[in-house]
VOGU-3710 file (C-alpha; in Angstrom, 3 decimals, decimal comma):
1> meekkfdlns> -121,649/13,695/36,790  -119,659/11,274/38,714  -120,170/8,664/36,132  -119,312/11,213/33,097  -116,051/11,810/34,996  -115,311/8,215/35,091  -115,842/7,841/31,459  -113,749/10,597/30,610  -110,794/9,626/32,907  -111,151/5,921/30,975
11> iigfvlifgi> -110,661/7,679/27,821  -107,676/9,777/28,864  -106,388/6,310/30,358  -106,910/4,211/27,020  -105,251/7,210/24,921  -101,948/7,319/27,707  -101,581/3,399/27,274  -102,036/3,592/23,771  -99,335/6,110/23,288  -96,959/4,313/26,126
21> liwimyqnqp> -97,376/1,040/23,819  -96,497/3,287/20,517  -93,537/4,765/22,307  -92,073/1,082/23,556  -92,736/-0,093/20,104  -90,574/2,456/18,786  -87,958/2,552/21,753  -87,614/-1,284/21,344  -87,769/-1,265/17,340  -84,176/-2,631/16,027
31> sdkeiaaeka> -81,908/0,481/15,231  -80,359/1,019/11,393  -77,169/-0,457/12,747  -78,603/-3,462/14,412  -80,699/-4,211/11,164  -77,486/-3,896/9,376  -75,446/-6,124/11,710  -78,084/-8,733/11,164  -78,395/-8,599/7,782  -74,394/-8,422/7,049
41> kkelvakqea> -74,465/-11,805/9,711  -76,650/-13,643/7,428  -74,916/-12,397/4,288  -71,609/-13,814/5,925  -73,030/-16,875/6,837  -74,634/-17,627/3,129  -70,969/-16,585/1,932  -69,619/-18,985/4,056  -71,845/-21,721/2,853  -71,405/-20,959/-0,689
51> qakadktkta> -67,781/-20,888/-0,255  -67,431/-24,375/1,507  -69,985/-25,837/-1,471  -67,728/-24,143/-3,770  -64,583/-25,569/-2,288  -66,252/-29,104/-1,853  -67,318/-28,814/-5,579  -63,658/-27,731/-6,532  -61,984/-30,750/-4,857  -64,552/-33,062/-6,447
61> ilpvaaatpg> -63,775/-32,108/-9,995  -59,666/-31,842/-9,651  -59,392/-35,279/-11,214  -61,680/-34,147/-14,278  -59,730/-31,435/-15,112  -56,518/-33,451/-14,812  -57,980/-35,893/-17,624  -57,120/-36,141/-21,131  -58,848/-38,260/-24,073  -56,024/-40,427/-24,114
71> dtvqlaklqq> -55,277/-41,060/-20,551  -56,419/-44,305/-20,089  -55,538/-44,997/-16,465  -57,280/-41,729/-15,712  -60,700/-42,650/-17,636  -60,581/-45,930/-15,409  -60,546/-43,868/-12,281  -63,248/-41,435/-13,407  -65,463/-44,619/-14,700  -65,513/-45,941/-10,943
81> tlggfaysat> -67,275/-42,625/-10,088  -68,932/-41,536/-13,195  -69,405/-44,522/-14,608  -70,689/-44,428/-18,363  -70,388/-40,629/-18,267  -66,697/-40,823/-17,478  -65,911/-39,782/-21,140  -67,659/-36,408/-20,572  -65,081/-35,484/-17,897  -62,137/-36,408/-20,642
91> lpsakegftt> -63,687/-33,631/-23,182  -62,061/-29,773/-23,028  -65,364/-28,751/-22,189  -64,921/-30,185/-18,490  -64,256/-27,060/-16,803  -65,639/-24,073/-15,281  -66,990/-22,476/-18,346  -69,807/-20,710/-19,847  -71,888/-19,632/-23,301  -73,740/-16,215/-23,475
101> ienekmilki> -76,795/-15,955/-25,899  -78,837/-12,906/-26,135  -81,575/-10,811/-28,271  -83,307/-7,462/-27,841  -85,039/-9,140/-24,767  -82,607/-10,842/-22,555  -79,569/-12,196/-21,905  -79,260/-15,885/-21,299  -75,856/-17,388/-19,826  -75,679/-21,366/-19,552
111> ankggyivea> -72,980/-22,995/-17,722  -70,614/-25,868/-18,935  -71,288/-27,359/-15,668  -75,004/-28,683/-15,369  -75,600/-27,207/-18,849  -78,374/-25,130/-17,656  -79,194/-21,329/-17,001  -77,314/-19,734/-14,339  -78,156/-16,234/-15,568  -81,136/-14,624/-17,099
121> klkefkrfek> -81,332/-10,966/-17,162  -83,980/-8,719/-19,020  -82,847/-5,670/-21,057  -85,659/-3,650/-21,038  -86,683/-3,373/-16,967  -84,803/-2,446/-13,809  -85,217/-3,015/-10,236  -87,107/-0,789/-8,039  -84,464/1,511/-6,386  -84,491/4,714/-7,806
131> nsgqlielir> -81,475/5,539/-10,208  -79,893/2,054/-9,342  -79,764/1,349/-13,155  -79,690/-2,353/-12,414  -81,372/-4,544/-14,667  -83,967/-7,497/-13,519  -82,100/-10,531/-13,027  -84,735/-13,668/-12,697  -81,668/-15,781/-12,106  -78,296/-14,858/-10,679
141> dnnsnlniql> -75,832/-16,003/-8,299  -76,788/-19,516/-7,890  -80,404/-18,737/-7,277  -81,450/-21,527/-9,834  -80,870/-24,993/-10,344  -81,619/-27,582/-13,302  -80,873/-30,873/-12,862  -81,634/-34,471/-13,779  -81,496/-37,520/-11,838  -79,601/-40,021/-13,960
151> qttdnrtlns> -80,362/-43,747/-12,692  -77,638/-45,644/-14,495  -77,584/-49,375/-15,268  -74,683/-50,126/-13,179  -76,941/-48,820/-9,927  -75,366/-45,391/-10,038  -77,154/-42,295/-9,281  -75,777/-39,492/-11,015  -76,744/-35,594/-10,930  -76,554/-33,996/-14,090
161> kdlyfeptlt> -75,707/-30,551/-12,185  -72,732/-32,142/-11,052  -71,161/-33,076/-14,653  -69,903/-31,231/-17,756  -71,732/-30,561/-21,133  -70,122/-29,603/-24,072  -71,392/-26,545/-25,681  -71,992/-25,945/-29,588  -73,367/-22,521/-30,846  -74,936/-22,400/-34,432
171> kngadqiltm> -77,442/-19,984/-36,168  -80,195/-20,547/-38,510  -81,109/-17,293/-39,646  -81,733/-15,013/-36,968  -82,074/-18,005/-34,300  -79,462/-18,491/-32,330  -79,201/-22,279/-31,559  -77,022/-23,713/-28,434  -76,473/-27,384/-27,937  -75,128/-28,545/-24,595
181> rlkaganefl> -74,169/-32,443/-24,697  -73,487/-34,488/-21,490  -71,685/-37,182/-23,265  -70,955/-40,926/-22,833  -69,251/-41,195/-25,658  -68,539/-39,709/-29,142  -72,104/-40,155/-30,622  -73,717/-40,962/-27,248  -75,407/-37,643/-25,055  -77,791/-36,334/-22,859
191> eykyilkand> -78,747/-33,004/-25,102  -80,040/-29,807/-23,891  -80,983/-27,340/-26,735  -81,671/-24,074/-26,393  -83,436/-21,996/-29,178  -83,269/-18,204/-28,793  -85,615/-16,264/-31,410  -84,875/-12,728/-32,166  -87,034/-10,195/-30,012  -88,677/-12,824/-28,054
201> ylvgfdirsq> -89,040/-13,665/-24,337  -89,800/-17,466/-25,193  -86,761/-19,724/-25,316  -87,065/-23,225/-27,083  -85,860/-26,031/-24,701  -85,375/-29,430/-26,238  -83,958/-32,510/-23,937  -83,431/-35,711/-25,709  -80,940/-38,464/-25,494  -79,151/-40,525/-28,005
211> glnkvlnssk> -77,551/-44,010/-27,718  -78,074/-44,168/-23,745  -80,463/-47,027/-23,769  -77,217/-49,193/-22,389  -75,892/-46,403/-20,061  -79,332/-45,118/-18,382  -82,074/-47,479/-16,605  -85,063/-46,782/-18,510  -87,190/-49,220/-16,350  -88,559/-45,751/-14,816
221> pldlqwdlks> -88,613/-42,107/-16,051  -86,035/-39,471/-14,807  -86,691/-36,943/-12,505  -86,223/-33,449/-13,795  -85,519/-31,167/-10,973  -86,252/-27,384/-11,290  -85,810/-25,008/-8,324  -85,613/-21,296/-8,202  -85,525/-18,667/-5,111  -87,194/-15,687/-6,338
231> yrneksvsie> -85,599/-12,238/-5,993  -87,214/-8,919/-4,505  -87,572/-6,891/-7,458  -90,352/-4,415/-5,895  -90,769/-1,506/-3,463  -93,208/-3,558/-1,434  -91,849/-6,575/0,029  -95,294/-7,821/1,552  -97,020/-7,308/-1,881  -94,429/-9,015/-3,895
241> kryalleyey> -94,775/-11,728/-1,348  -98,741/-11,957/-1,809  -98,419/-12,122/-5,276  -95,557/-14,253/-5,712  -97,137/-17,674/-6,313  -96,308/-21,024/-7,813  -99,070/-21,545/-10,602  -99,765/-23,938/-13,017  -101,614/-25,629/-15,956  -103,013/-29,317/-15,843
251> gdekynylnt> -105,502/-31,840/-17,202  -107,843/-30,340/-19,836  -106,360/-26,779/-19,652  -107,208/-26,550/-15,732  -105,363/-24,134/-14,066  -104,358/-23,682/-10,308  -101,905/-22,144/-8,075  -99,923/-23,434/-4,980  -101,175/-21,419/-1,865  -98,594/-19,414/-0,308
261> gvgkedtpek> -97,237/-20,549/3,330  -94,277/-22,582/4,265  -93,621/-26,191/2,946  -96,860/-26,117/0,797  -96,753/-28,796/-1,741  -99,187/-30,223/-4,440  -98,909/-33,000/-7,011  -101,116/-32,258/-9,823  -100,905/-34,843/-12,989  -100,719/-34,067/-16,797
271> vsyiafkqhf> -99,350/-30,775/-16,154  -98,366/-28,370/-19,222  -96,494/-25,974/-17,764  -95,249/-24,404/-14,703  -94,673/-20,765/-13,505  -92,471/-19,407/-10,749  -93,963/-16,250/-10,758  -93,299/-12,984/-9,022  -95,495/-9,668/-8,759  -94,743/-8,510/-12,112
281> ftailatdkp> -92,103/-10,974/-13,564  -92,295/-14,910/-14,084  -90,106/-17,739/-15,129  -92,302/-20,515/-16,820  -90,963/-24,058/-18,062  -93,731/-25,308/-20,560  -93,913/-28,822/-22,189  -95,588/-30,048/-25,629  -95,922/-33,278/-24,166  -97,577/-32,987/-20,773
291> feksklqsdd> -95,893/-34,458/-17,630  -97,890/-37,321/-16,448  -97,056/-36,430/-12,769  -95,321/-33,384/-10,539  -94,296/-32,398/-7,241  -94,553/-28,868/-6,650  -93,362/-26,879/-3,529  -93,480/-23,326/-2,332  -91,639/-21,683/0,850  -91,961/-18,140/2,365
301> lvkdevidtt> -88,539/-16,899/2,680  -89,615/-13,324/4,196  -90,296/-14,354/7,745  -89,296/-10,477/8,827  -90,022/-7,920/6,309  -87,310/-5,424/7,653  -84,508/-7,731/7,497  -85,638/-10,490/4,813  -85,270/-8,180/1,865  -83,311/-10,114/-0,728
311> fvkqfratvp> -85,295/-13,387/-1,692  -89,292/-13,737/-1,517  -90,286/-17,412/-2,274  -88,513/-20,807/-2,697  -90,212/-22,501/-5,559  -89,254/-26,035/-6,419  -90,752/-28,490/-8,965  -90,132/-32,329/-9,550  -91,482/-33,482/-13,126  -90,521/-37,241/-14,773
321> lafsngevdy> -89,168/-37,349/-18,195  -90,496/-40,573/-19,620  -88,610/-43,357/-22,051  -89,766/-43,964/-25,042  -87,902/-47,125/-26,965  -84,923/-46,654/-24,488  -84,673/-42,931/-24,972  -85,868/-39,655/-23,592  -87,156/-37,046/-26,376  -88,927/-33,750/-24,757
331> kmhwyfgpad> -89,876/-30,471/-26,415  -90,063/-27,724/-24,314  -90,016/-24,007/-23,597  -88,701/-21,579/-21,110  -90,160/-17,997/-20,770  -88,315/-15,316/-19,100  -90,292/-12,039/-19,117  -92,701/-9,676/-17,773  -96,005/-11,036/-16,065  -98,096/-9,090/-18,298
341> yktlksydkn> -101,506/-10,397/-19,870  -101,104/-8,793/-23,188  -97,312/-10,544/-23,526  -98,367/-13,748/-21,930  -101,462/-14,214/-24,163  -99,878/-13,665/-27,350  -98,300/-17,122/-27,072  -101,343/-18,670/-27,037  -100,226/-21,040/-24,667  -102,309/-19,945/-21,496
351> fekiiplgwg> -99,666/-18,028/-19,981  -102,395/-15,455/-19,259  -103,969/-17,611/-16,502  -101,543/-16,862/-13,941  -102,421/-13,338/-13,838  -104,806/-13,017/-10,789  -107,838/-11,187/-12,549  -110,544/-12,680/-10,474  -112,642/-15,695/-11,029  -116,339/-15,973/-13,128
361> ifgwinkwif> -117,743/-12,395/-13,662  -114,924/-10,579/-12,139  -112,427/-12,268/-14,749  -114,854/-11,441/-17,324  -115,173/-7,795/-16,433  -111,140/-7,563/-16,218  -110,421/-9,615/-19,530  -113,385/-7,803/-22,029  -113,867/-4,129/-20,341  -110,892/-3,091/-18,118
371> iplfgflsst> -107,968/-4,545/-19,866  -109,190/-3,517/-23,578  -110,357/-0,043/-22,136  -107,183/0,707/-20,225  -104,801/-0,636/-22,841  -106,391/1,644/-25,366  -106,157/4,844/-23,168  -102,562/3,949/-22,269  -100,975/3,196/-25,659  -103,212/4,517/-28,376
381> iglslgiaii> -103,834/7,882/-27,210  -100,632/7,938/-25,543  -101,537/9,575/-22,344  -99,678/9,858/-18,735  -100,815/6,584/-16,918  -102,291/8,882/-14,203  -104,448/10,660/-16,809  -105,288/7,528/-18,004  -106,478/6,167/-15,028  -108,443/9,137/-14,448
391> iftiiiklam> -110,038/9,036/-17,765  -110,829/5,431/-17,142  -112,309/6,146/-14,220  -114,750/8,563/-15,559  -115,641/6,359/-18,362  -116,500/3,612/-16,311  -118,421/5,898/-13,684  -120,585/7,376/-16,673  -121,524/4,429/-18,045  -122,759/3,470/-14,640
401> spityksfls> -124,524/6,392/-13,832  -127,912/5,104/-15,115  -127,590/2,047/-12,201  -126,540/5,060/-9,718  -129,893/6,860/-10,927  -132,080/4,020/-10,443  -130,795/3,399/-6,766  -131,155/6,908/-5,994  -134,804/7,002/-7,660  -135,691/3,892/-5,396
411> qakmkvlrpe> -134,358/5,692/-2,350  -136,394/8,702/-2,976  -139,462/6,725/-3,439  -139,145/5,113/-0,320  -138,549/8,230/1,457  -141,835/9,478/0,036  -143,629/6,282/1,671  -141,849/6,592/4,893  -144,597/8,639/6,752  -147,171/5,768/5,827
421> itelgekfkk> -144,601/2,977/6,694  -144,274/4,747/9,909  -148,177/4,773/10,734  -148,627/1,244/9,414  -145,791/0,346/12,237  -147,701/2,218/14,997  -151,044/0,792/13,940  -149,748/-2,598/13,774  -147,297/-2,459/16,609  -148,561/-5,577/18,519
431> dpmkkqqetm> -148,696/-7,595/15,636  -145,382/-7,541/13,532  -146,651/-10,291/10,723  -149,448/-7,917/10,154  -147,499/-5,079/9,713  -145,464/-6,701/7,098  -148,136/-7,690/5,105  -149,787/-4,453/5,000  -146,361/-2,737/4,095  -146,168/-5,213/0,996
441> klynkagvnp> -149,533/-4,222/0,057  -148,827/-0,284/0,321  -145,672/-1,182/-2,014  -147,409/-2,932/-4,626  -150,324/-0,552/-4,618  -147,945/2,408/-4,575  -145,906/0,614/-7,431  -142,391/0,786/-5,193  -140,077/-2,113/-5,398  -138,140/-2,099/-2,052
451> magcipaliq> -135,650/-4,017/-3,656  -134,949/-1,509/-6,254  -132,691/0,278/-4,641  -130,087/-2,917/-3,484  -130,238/-4,302/-6,987  -128,482/-1,310/-8,827  -125,762/-1,487/-5,962  -125,037/-5,200/-6,181  -124,683/-4,636/-10,027  -121,774/-1,864/-9,280
461> lpfmyasfqf> -120,419/-4,722/-6,419  -118,345/-6,813/-9,147  -117,096/-3,935/-10,829  -115,485/-2,332/-7,631  -114,205/-6,027/-6,927  -112,756/-6,417/-10,561  -110,575/-2,837/-9,790  -109,352/-4,607/-6,924  -107,785/-7,279/-9,183  -107,235/-5,449/-12,198
471> fpsafelrqk> -104,861/-2,459/-10,721  -102,348/-4,517/-8,647  -101,817/-6,879/-11,907  -101,691/-3,905/-14,426  -97,973/-4,205/-15,632  -98,240/-0,985/-17,435  -98,257/0,958/-14,002  -94,705/-0,224/-13,171  -92,427/2,524/-12,601  -94,763/4,929/-13,918
481> sflwaddlss> -94,942/8,296/-11,903  -97,696/10,676/-12,007  -97,517/13,952/-9,454  -96,171/13,067/-6,376  -96,155/9,009/-6,649  -92,731/7,986/-8,317  -94,329/4,338/-9,507  -98,103/3,738/-9,881  -97,691/0,387/-9,349  -96,239/0,667/-5,672
491> fdavvqlpfn> -97,366/2,996/-2,711  -96,894/6,512/-2,861  -95,187/7,320/0,381  -94,927/11,226/1,385  -93,908/10,555/4,891  -91,332/7,662/6,130  -91,968/6,629/9,649  -89,123/5,815/12,052  -91,127/2,933/13,369  -93,604/0,335/12,231
501> iplygshisl> -97,521/0,522/12,881  -99,266/-2,727/13,157  -101,449/-3,443/9,893  -100,648/0,150/8,550  -96,792/0,328/7,968  -93,789/2,683/8,350  -94,663/5,074/5,881  -97,922/7,473/5,089  -99,361/7,022/1,514  -101,187/10,481/0,215
511> fpilaaiaif> -103,432/8,813/-2,119  -105,218/6,376/0,406  -105,689/9,369/2,369  -107,418/11,277/-0,581  -109,657/8,446/-1,136  -110,660/7,851/2,494  -111,786/11,576/2,720  -113,583/10,867/-0,593  -115,454/7,914/0,476  -116,190/9,513/3,849
521> fymkmtsgdq> -117,994/12,331/2,243  -120,201/10,169/-0,139  -121,281/8,055/2,451  -122,037/11,067/5,018  -124,151/12,418/1,783  -125,939/9,230/0,994  -126,407/7,693/4,396  -129,212/10,244/5,540  -131,216/9,592/2,651  -130,619/5,915/3,131
531> qmaapqqegm> -131,669/5,829/6,531  -135,424/8,053/6,019  -135,793/5,644/2,935  -135,849/2,606/5,256  -137,473/2,648/8,341  -136,321/0,200/11,174  -138,341/-3,160/11,128  -138,988/-4,832/14,105  -136,558/-7,771/15,081  -134,097/-6,483/12,750
541> pdmakmmkim> -131,129/-4,608/13,244  -131,072/-0,807/13,663  -129,687/0,144/9,794  -129,622/3,977/10,878  -126,814/3,181/13,903  -124,961/0,770/11,369  -124,581/3,495/8,835  -123,406/5,970/11,154  -120,607/3,367/12,397  -119,802/2,548/8,542
551> iyvsplmmli> -119,394/6,108/7,812  -116,307/6,188/10,028  -115,192/2,441/9,731  -115,035/2,297/5,923  -112,769/5,027/5,535  -110,460/4,026/8,278  -110,380/0,308/6,534  -109,319/2,058/3,448  -106,630/4,002/4,897  -105,124/0,928/6,288
561> ffnsygagls> -105,971/-1,644/3,755  -104,593/0,834/0,631  -101,536/2,063/2,424  -99,143/-0,425/1,212  -101,002/-0,914/-2,048  -100,400/0,480/-5,538  -101,093/4,459/-6,049  -102,647/3,397/-9,140  -105,711/1,518/-7,325  -105,975/4,397/-4,475
571> lynfisnlit> -106,231/7,029/-7,508  -108,692/4,972/-9,177  -110,863/4,737/-5,981  -110,252/8,513/-5,024  -111,551/9,508/-8,584  -114,200/6,921/-8,288  -115,728/8,570/-5,409  -115,465/12,011/-6,419  -116,920/11,317/-9,437  -120,199/9,522/-7,728
581> igimfvikny> -120,391/12,597/-5,123  -120,704/14,824/-8,080  -123,232/12,428/-9,826  -125,198/12,149/-6,756  -125,228/15,603/-6,232  -126,571/16,394/-9,828  -129,596/13,503/-9,303  -130,207/14,810/-6,233  -130,663/18,517/-7,017  -131,745/18,672/-10,759
591> ivdtdkihaq> -132,722/15,560/-11,780  -134,953/13,945/-9,290  -138,294/15,988/-8,072  -139,770/14,542/-4,726  -143,155/16,124/-5,347  -143,404/14,790/-8,715  -142,274/11,492/-7,174  -145,028/11,879/-4,601  -147,936/13,053/-7,174  -147,053/9,668/-9,369
601> iqenklkepk> -147,291/7,484/-6,190  -150,326/9,069/-5,362  -151,708/8,537/-9,105  -150,712/4,632/-8,820  -152,601/4,306/-5,755  -155,751/4,936/-7,565  -154,964/2,328/-10,204  -155,226/-1,325/-10,240  -152,650/-2,780/-8,448  -149,781/-4,600/-10,141
611> kqskfqqrlq> -149,357/-7,964/-10,482  -147,231/-9,093/-7,663  -144,054/-11,325/-8,871  -144,031/-14,860/-8,419  -141,136/-13,832/-5,409  -143,748/-11,455/-3,840  -146,592/-13,950/-4,151  -144,953/-16,401/-2,496  -143,796/-14,106/0,186  -147,477/-12,885/0,760
621> evmeqqeaak> -148,412/-16,861/0,921  -145,744/-17,394/3,457  -146,769/-14,251/5,716  -150,600/-15,682/5,752  -149,659/-19,144/6,533  -147,764/-17,897/9,817  -150,463/-15,424/10,729  -152,933/-18,548/10,380  -150,653/-20,694/12,237  -150,296/-18,369/14,920
631> gqnkkk> -154,127/-17,553/15,270  -154,827/-21,395/15,772  -151,870/-21,441/18,463  -153,959/-18,785/20,164  -157,106/-20,342/20,133  -155,468/-23,659/21,646
//
């Protein structure tokens, strides 16, 4: 009695300690005012730094603004700092100015200073805030820079982002063509050409030089530097951080990505495109002539998910622009748009590789089964996305039902043989090797394959893993509501907690709870048959105890893991487990007849035993060799 009392007291003590820890965490979490103050402090520091930078830039360009084409004295002064590009500072465009081009998909704003895109806004998509109306902006407020380091023949190093380009906007049919020229003379320039087609996310981007062979040092390539701080555009900071990656294609259409972390760096060669990818949107720089070398960097900007909610990742890329006959000439493209598999694939540039569909068979299942089927249901039939997920799940589970049937049938056969296997265990209790041999003979004589129940389950695993890759990457689910979930691509919080629970979060999602309940009853339903079908083997773990533990651990893990994932994935798993329970109920009660199975096994025993497979023969030989060796050791 004392021992039980001690155990009860221990349990009560642990509960109290856990409650005290939760209370301490709650009491010591930063208040809303403290969080707001910290955020305001960071914003103030950033604003002061930006202002200091702006003041410094403004001071530096004052002489430029005062320059005129005919002012030879001023031109001479400018040549002391700008060398051959002093001419660009004497033009009317040598001032803060912008040119805006747009089509049905996006708005691009290009600055005179630097000649690069300072704003890229997508017209068809909005940020995660409900009713905010704010469009997705991949570039804004100086979060991105494009710069070419110019090495001149008079040993200067100039940055194109600090110099002024002259804009010229023309049209060719429906195409808008913006030419930005950094001039060293009337016909000597470095040119950026932007070509925006109607209703397209892809922007032509050409870089070429003309007449600069005496201005630029062509003994080594120019360094093109592109950096971008990705904005948070989705509800879950942790999920956005997980799927925000620097990805690239290199070599002979090989694909890779830079592992997330702090200060991560890679140096691939012959790079054909570089993608600064967020969760559901991406910016891509692609080139027709691969970059011979590259330096790619990625840094996490989210250290605290409560405070760091503006930016997610810092991406940097440095690539060389090689000279040919003293000039530079590269034809490239920008892509600013959704990270949607179908949209990216339509450009035939392998952009779709940036979508994480899984490797090997998992990616194959997603590409050739999940994406076409779900695309058909969501677009052709025009269903609600939640209903489309349910129908999609029903189709997948019905297609897998024969495998489920074979798995349960194997369990039923093993269940029928269990008394005889137990009898062999008692008979050869002191000789495990002999017991294994006799058990294998019984399986062969009865025509039962002990592995038949495992193989169907293994076949289903790739489909389960493919779903974990498919739903978080399904762009169609973004901001689509179903029942209480206002966004199927993000968590369906029904309760917002005033504190954060480690691993779980600060909210309670309902679909993961339903999925966890469904998997609990499914495992409860099948564990008994599995335990009865598979008797305990000597020297092996007690599967019965392990199954009892898994009945409770699996739902708990799903509850924790899925709480911050998209509601679409949780809905799929909830419906999937419900359907599996229904299929197993029908098979168990209306299809599989235990008496018939028993009669069939007894009939099989009277027949000539089936020829053993090569694996079974080899296993039998190994057992016999071990038995013989054991006998020789006893004689010695």
